[in-house]
DODO-391895 format. One line per 4 residues: their letters; for each residue x negated, y, z of C-alpha. Coordinates in pm, whole numbers, padded with zeros to 5 digits. Layout:
BEGIN
A	X Y Z; ...
This chain:
BEGIN
MTPA	-00443 01286 -02503; -00330 01276 -02164; -00045 01167 -02039; 00238 01252 -01927
GMPA	00359 01332 -01594; -00068 01350 -01495; -00275 01669 -01511; -00485 01760 -01741
GEAQ	-00746 01709 -01426; -00645 01365 -01362; -00689 01258 -01715; -01064 01452 -01752
RIES	-01169 01157 -01416; -01030 00880 -01596; -01244 00965 -01866; -01565 01025 -01644
RIYE	-01509 00672 -01464; -01419 00517 -01782; -01732 00616 -01924; -01998 00588 -01639
DLHM	-01856 00238 -01596; -01869 00137 -01916; -02230 00296 -01943; -02395 00067 -01712
TTIR	-02255 -00234 -01899; -02336 -00141 -02249; -02646 00014 -02199; -02870 -00217 -02121
TATV	-02760 -00399 -02501; -02732 -00102 -02657; -02943 00200 -02804; -02804 00562 -02684
TGAL	-02581 00577 -03043; -02396 00241 -02965; -02356 00277 -02607; -02133 00562 -02693
AALL	-01946 00409 -03044; -01902 00119 -02740; -01744 00378 -02557; -01498 00549 -02798
ALAP	-01393 00197 -02912; -01332 00041 -02556; -01184 00369 -02374; -00839 00231 -02234
QPTH	-00560 00459 -02420; -00258 00511 -02224; 00101 00457 -02375; 00299 00579 -02051
AQKY	00337 00727 -01765; 00327 00639 -01441; 00627 00508 -01232; 00735 00659 -00961
GGWL	00873 00379 -00635; 00792 00072 -00477; 00657 -00033 -00177; 00292 -00211 -00234
NIAS	00228 -00512 -00031; -00154 -00536 00124; -00302 -00779 00280; -00538 -00694 00606
RGNP	-00769 -00898 00837; -00711 -00762 01188; -00586 -00562 01415; -00671 -00184 01408
SSMS	-00848 -00148 01763; -00741 00179 01678; -00557 00449 01512; -00819 00738 01573
IHES	-01091 00726 01263; -01335 00923 01451; -01346 00628 01661; -01406 00394 01441
SSTT	-01645 00224 01237; -01451 -00051 01004; -01235 -00136 00773; -00980 -00306 00940
EQAP	-00892 00046 01127; -00976 00297 00795; -00772 00100 00536; -00432 00134 00703
IAPL	-00544 00473 00851; -00690 00607 00584; -00344 00741 00354; -00237 00941 00680
YNNV	-00469 01201 00650; -00646 01459 00505; -01018 01594 00485; -01128 01951 00406
VQFD	-01359 01784 00100; -01301 01441 -00062; -01473 01256 -00240; -01301 01281 -00619
PFVA	-01087 00957 -00612; -01128 00896 -00949; -01529 00922 -00952; -01644 00563 -00895
KEGP	-01984 00608 -00795; -01995 00881 -00527; -02235 01176 -00525; -02285 01517 -00433
NTII	-02139 01671 -00837; -01789 01479 -00705; -01696 01649 -00408; -01328 01837 -00525
GDLA	-01135 01977 -00248; -00857 01817 -00033; -00803 02063 00298; -01013 02313 00141
ERWE	-00904 02508 -00152; -01287 02664 -00182; -01625 02656 -00016; -01947 02844 -00082
WRNG	-02316 02827 00104; -02461 03175 00315; -02685 03269 00470; -02995 03081 00277
GKEL	-02791 02748 00328; -02695 02735 00659; -02377 02816 00720; -02092 02658 00542
VLTL	-01745 02882 00438; -01447 02694 00379; -01148 02773 00223; -00868 02669 00309
RKGV	-00531 02539 00203; -00154 02804 00309; 00136 02635 00371; 00032 02188 00508
RWHD	00229 02082 00766; 00169 01749 01005; 00350 01527 01053; 00570 01658 01292
GRPF	00632 01969 01132; 00322 02249 01260; 00130 02438 01056; -00216 02255 00986
TAAD	-00483 02594 01030; -00834 02658 01027; -00828 02593 01436; -00767 02183 01358
VKYT	-01083 02153 01196; -01253 02321 01469; -01062 02118 01690; -01213 01826 01546
FDAV	-01544 01819 01464; -01620 02038 01808; -01478 01732 01923; -01650 01538 01699
RGAS	-01964 01639 01771; -01940 01631 02130; -01867 02033 02154; -01595 02071 02343
QERL	-01357 01910 02639; -01250 01653 02391; -01411 01338 02472; -01425 01053 02194
KLNP	-01354 00706 02362; -01648 00555 02092; -01806 00818 01878; -02027 00679 01558
RKGW	-02093 00931 01409; -02184 01202 01670; -02519 01157 01510; -02414 01316 01193
YFNV	-02377 01689 01316; -02645 01723 01556; -02766 02017 01362; -02424 02207 01367
GSIG	-02450 02509 01618; -02111 02677 01606; -01765 02649 01403; -01638 02929 01407
TNGD	-01231 03029 01232; -01111 03351 01027; -00738 03340 01080; -00585 03059 00940
HEVT	-00763 02994 00703; -01082 03010 00679; -01360 02818 00928; -01775 02889 00920
FTLK	-01972 02550 01011; -02325 02706 01098; -02645 02533 01097; -02978 02540 01290
RPQP	-03189 02467 00983; -03020 02443 00645; -02817 02086 00574; -02715 02069 00261
SLLS	-02571 01692 00289; -02312 01865 00540; -02058 01931 00288; -02127 01478 00207
MLAS	-02047 01401 00524; -01716 01649 00541; -01614 01442 00249; -01642 01093 00382
GQSP	-01331 00911 00438; -01427 00856 00799; -01376 01243 00831; -01059 01263 00863
VHPA	-00856 01598 00980; -00692 01594 01350; -00453 01824 01476; -00541 02038 01763
HVRF	-00185 02024 01956; -00164 01539 01952; -00511 01454 02199; -00741 01224 02010
SQLR	-00613 00953 02363; -00325 00943 02181; -00400 00991 01826; -00555 00602 01904
TEAV	-00185 00469 01933; -00022 00660 01733; -00113 00885 01421; 00020 01263 01303
GTGP	-00186 01336 00982; -00159 01566 00670; -00184 01280 00446; 00011 01172 00201
FKLK	00167 00876 00408; 00376 00877 00739; 00311 00576 00994; 00645 00428 00989
QYVR	00620 00122 01216; 00344 -00095 01372; 00341 -00419 01528; 00034 -00581 01669
DQKL	-00059 -00940 01526; 00260 -00856 01202; 00248 -00517 01061; 00166 -00188 00958
VVEK	00426 00063 00754; 00337 00381 00640; 00620 00542 00437; 00567 00844 00198
NKDY	00532 01180 00329; 00830 01360 00075; 00628 01706 00185; 00310 01656 00076
FEQG	00073 01898 -00048; -00012 01718 -00386; 00268 01770 -00623; 00365 01498 -00718
RPYL	00245 01228 -00514; 00218 01027 -00403; 00381 00802 -00618; 00435 00488 -00406
DGIN	00742 00476 -00147; 00554 00315 00104; 00276 00102 00181; 00255 -00265 00375
FYII	-00004 -00349 00520; 00089 -00757 00611; -00197 -00857 00937; -00316 -01260 00803
LKTS	-00653 -01339 01051; -00742 -01673 00781; -00851 -01629 00472; -00653 -01956 00306
TWQS	-00375 -01770 00406; -00389 -01389 00274; -00499 -01615 -00047; -00220 -01850 -00082
ALVA	-00008 -01499 -00076; -00131 -01317 -00376; -00125 -01639 -00587; 00227 -01608 -00430
KQVD	00278 -01261 -00513; 00345 -01218 -00196; 00052 -00940 -00129; -00059 -00757 -00464
TYTP	-00413 -00673 -00336; -00632 -00734 -00037; -00876 -00431 00243; -01223 -00415 00168
SMHY	-01538 -00586 00306; -01382 -00975 00239; -01460 -01047 -00107; -01726 -01209 -00215
RPIY	-01833 -01453 -00487; -01691 -01787 -00363; -01392 -01608 -00273; -01370 -01422 -00625
DALR	-01429 -01813 -00784; -01103 -01971 -00563; -00890 -01756 -00698; -00958 -01670 -01075
QADP	-00920 -02099 -01057; -00569 -02099 -00863; -00402 -01800 -01088; -00559 -01681 -01378
SIQF	-00322 -01415 -01342; -00523 -01193 -01085; -00728 -00933 -01141; -01072 -00802 -01002
IEKV	-01305 -00532 -01059; -01636 -00600 -00906; -01833 -00346 -00768; -02171 -00352 -00558
TNTT	-02118 -00196 -00260; -02304 -00001 00017; -02176 -00342 00240; -02476 -00518 00350
INII	-02528 -00783 00538; -02800 -00712 00842; -02988 -00914 01146; -02957 -00666 01445
VNTK	-03158 -00752 01686; -03170 -00589 02063; -03474 -00404 02060; -03471 -00291 02431
KPPF	-03452 -00640 02572; -03669 -00978 02586; -03812 -01148 02361; -03727 -00821 02075
DNPQ	-03825 -00582 02255; -04164 -00723 02124; -04190 -00628 01724; -04406 -00943 01655
LRRA	-04058 -01128 01698; -03881 -00901 01531; -04158 -00938 01288; -04135 -01306 01190
VNLA	-03746 -01267 01200; -03742 -01055 00943; -04024 -01284 00741; -03822 -01626 00759
MDRN	-03482 -01511 00557; -03542 -01564 00194; -03295 -01324 00082; -03255 -01442 -00287
AIIK	-03172 -01832 -00093; -02897 -01567 00059; -02760 -01476 -00203; -02797 -01831 -00443
SVYA	-02623 -02018 -00133; -02395 -01788 00025; -02227 -01538 -00281; -02331 -01746 -00585
GGAV	-02545 -01517 -00711; -02276 -01188 -00601; -02540 -00912 -00415; -02884 -00780 -00479
TGSA	-03111 -00695 -00266; -03176 -00362 -00061; -03286 -00167 00231; -03205 00097 00441
FIPE	-03032 00276 00097; -02810 00039 -00162; -03049 00003 -00447; -03060 00161 -00796
PYGA	-02885 00228 -01031; -02575 00172 -00761; -02705 00384 -00560; -02949 00690 -00592
WGLN	-03239 00677 -00318; -03243 00239 -00252; -03657 00147 -00286; -03752 -00012 -00643
PEQL	-03819 -00398 -00621; -04217 -00350 -00682; -04131 -00172 -00306; -03967 -00434 -00203
AELP	-04139 -00692 -00218; -04516 -00538 -00017; -04188 -00576 00299; -04172 -00900 00552
GYGN	-03954 -01112 00446; -03892 -01027 00042; -04206 -01110 -00097; -04317 -01501 -00114
PEQN	-04043 -01727 00102; -04252 -02009 00153; -04591 -01753 00243; -04331 -01596 00471
KAEA	-04237 -01866 00640; -04583 -01992 00730; -04607 -01611 00834; -04358 -01632 01101
RRIL	-04477 -02008 01224; -04816 -01847 01302; -04664 -01567 01475; -04423 -01726 01664
KEQG	-04681 -01987 01847; -04939 -01718 01915; -04679 -01589 02078; -04660 -01931 02283
YGAG	-04340 -01997 02139; -04416 -02444 02047; -04264 -02723 02190; -04327 -02694 02535
NPFR	-04142 -02394 02497; -03875 -02401 02267; -03784 -01983 02113; -03385 -02056 02215
LKVS	-03167 -01813 02146; -02786 -01684 02075; -02661 -01611 01720; -02356 -01349 01741
TRNI	-02191 -01254 01489; -01746 -01188 01414; -01538 -01521 01339; -01429 -01450 01005
PAYV	-01578 -01621 00722; -01757 -01323 00604; -01971 -01331 00865; -01929 -01660 01015
DPAV	-02129 -01796 00621; -02457 -01567 00621; -02477 -01647 00994; -02472 -02051 00972
WAVA	-02718 -01943 00674; -02921 -01736 00870; -02929 -02035 01186; -03050 -02285 00946
ELKA	-03373 -01982 00834; -03444 -01963 01222; -03440 -02322 01273; -03698 -02387 00897
VGIE	-03994 -02178 01117; -03936 -02341 01494; -03676 -02130 01629; -03365 -02323 01828
PELE	-03009 -02111 01724; -02734 -02157 01915; -02427 -01965 01666; -02133 -01772 01893
QIET	-01860 -01637 01739; -01680 -01352 01847; -01327 -01254 01818; -01265 -01004 01538
GMWY	-01144 -00721 01742; -01383 -00762 02003; -01692 -00816 01794; -01744 -00369 01762
PKVA	-01725 -00313 02145; -01935 -00577 02204; -02185 -00475 01968; -02154 -00140 02075
RRDF	-02146 -00309 02440; -02540 -00412 02309; -02450 -00740 02449; -02597 -00914 02234
VLGL	-02963 -01062 02168; -02966 -01110 01785; -02639 -01083 01587; -02536 -01131 01204
NATA	-02313 -00801 01104; -02196 -00636 00815; -02256 -00260 00794; -02163 -00022 00582
ISID	-02250 00351 00564; -01969 00616 00425; -02141 00807 00191; -02447 00791 -00004
DPDA	-02690 00994 00173; -02998 00959 00409; -02910 01220 00576; -02563 00988 00707
VLYE	-02760 00582 00698; -03084 00757 00904; -02887 00973 01198; -02645 00757 01269
NYKC	-02789 00378 01257; -03161 00502 01295; -03183 00833 01572; -03217 00782 01934
GSQR	-02928 00730 02060; -02653 00681 01873; -02351 00458 01906; -02391 00310 01624
NYTD	-02779 00230 01629; -02715 -00190 01743; -03058 -00295 01795; -03127 00046 01991
YCNA	-03476 00139 01715; -03687 00499 01859; -03922 00687 01732; -03930 01001 01818
DLEQ	-04207 01074 01529; -04063 00872 01285; -03678 01118 01361; -03937 01425 01268
KFDA	-03942 01291 00935; -03583 01308 00940; -03508 01609 01016; -03815 01686 00676
QSME	-03646 01482 00474; -03299 01608 00551; -03392 01985 00546; -03592 01930 00230
ADVA	-03404 02098 -00176; -03622 01887 -00424; -03480 01578 -00481; -03797 01430 -00584
TRRK	-03981 01533 -00318; -03713 01407 -00028; -03700 01122 -00224; -04090 01086 -00225
LVEA	-03997 01127 00216; -03723 00896 00216; -03934 00563 00010; -04201 00628 00309
IDMK	-03940 00609 00646; -03751 00380 00428; -04071 00136 00414; -04183 00208 00807
LQDD	-03778 00086 00916; -03814 -00236 00705; -04222 -00307 00836; -04070 -00188 01199
GARP	-03798 -00466 01186; -03576 -00257 01266; -03279 -00385 01133; -03317 -00689 00876
YLVY	-03115 -00599 00570; -03012 -00965 00380; -02829 -00846 00078; -02578 -00554 00002
RTEY	-02310 -00755 -00139; -02072 -00756 -00488; -01714 -00722 -00389; -01480 -00884 -00620
YPHQ	-01157 -00700 -00500; -00859 -00867 -00634; -00499 -00691 -00764; -00215 -00819 -00886
PYVK	-00187 -00666 -01304; 00071 -00444 -01221; -00126 -00239 -00963; -00240 00083 -01138
NLIP	-00547 00331 -01030; -00690 00094 -00716; -01097 00260 -00802; -01244 00090 -00581
HQSV	-01579 00251 -00503; -01940 00217 -00434; -01863 00313 00024; -01590 00107 00100
YNWL	-01473 00424 00312; -01446 00694 00054; -01091 00506 -00202; -00866 00404 00111
RMTH	-00615 00702 00077; -00365 00536 -00200; -00234 00906 -00308; -00286 00784 -00681
VWLD	-00200 00393 -00694; 00082 00342 -00885; 00303 00000 -00949; 00368 -00094 -01329
K	00712 -00252 -01239
């Protein structure tokens, strides 16, 4: 039965999400028949329709360094800005585990592949307007993605996802409501990249330089106010093209830098929830003890804690020293000590069942830093001695990280691991707004970083994090021969064959110490019990628009 006021399609997506989430929790202990019975018994039955009105209060961990999502890589920017924009397509907000089969329309009503998979033709909605009243057209799509792929006079200050679109040969329009992406070769992942929360459409009549400090979107909310160090306010777009949405009158994003402060605000009911990527297990335990009424959504996400080493500068232009650092890290120990069990091991791709492409435990065990920790550390000491480091020549280095607990806590742990093999590290904490600019300048030797890719597809991971010259390839690892294999897997239509290619690439990246991964973090999203339709995905970037969130009060 569909609740009053809820579109039938939305109800079906909710049922799909319920099935998926309950399946993951029951299948371990039940037969297929038993699991299906449990699903039917546990599925919540709606008792009333959604409510309109009210303001959602969200604690946000920092000032956005830019309001241009295409020029940023952090949820600090994206969380308050995502409600202002739309994509051509999107991942279904009601299906928590994303994939190509969960992509639905947004500014595009429909799409089709032509010319053997080398042309993606999108038919756009009519009647959509930008927040300033100008009509949305195909020219806006062309303008946005020509700029992002570096094919126009518009230049982005930072362009972390330029590498996603290297295979786009041209973008053409046919009138105001059809746009065609023409590819140099088939690349099925293009549609997933366009669905990413990091791929909004910008207006062609407003320059990117302006959109760094203001926002003109087509989204369900409009920018009302931004006061640095205080709050960013968005209000309901009453002319939004999706009928009956959004439910909320608006959202207050309160900028709260200290973890203890936003936790106190949540307990005091001054805020309703918090932006992504800061909710690891110790915070969950503290909040549960402080206020048992706070509810949590547990989700293993594609947020990785990883080590970035500057491969272009000494000492880490030496692959043997990168290997020693990798061997020093006991992944199981960080899961127990820093995350109290709230994390899983992985490599370049989020592991199954949370994602589709990660290495299995047997493959991981073959890699540096994933096997026996004592043997690994002994091997690290041997390498350091072989490279001439010891009592007479100590290996001193600076470990840089962002000055917030989610970064500092694992960085302190990593410093202790390095000391255990004879390295003498010094911890450097960088102000949160300066961290990514510092990393983009490669102004570090070794860093402890949190990284998430917004879609679970090898193309996004490989071309963004490992392609030679990519802005988000923070370690500047460059392997031209391996890049040919990036292209081979990208063109492969058979999933099983593609998976084998991806596994071989991943194992090579880990063996080279290109970017040592420590864990994939479990997020425990806190929220007040009256916040409804808050549905985190395995990607922290793709569910932040808040179109369907409502308040039961």
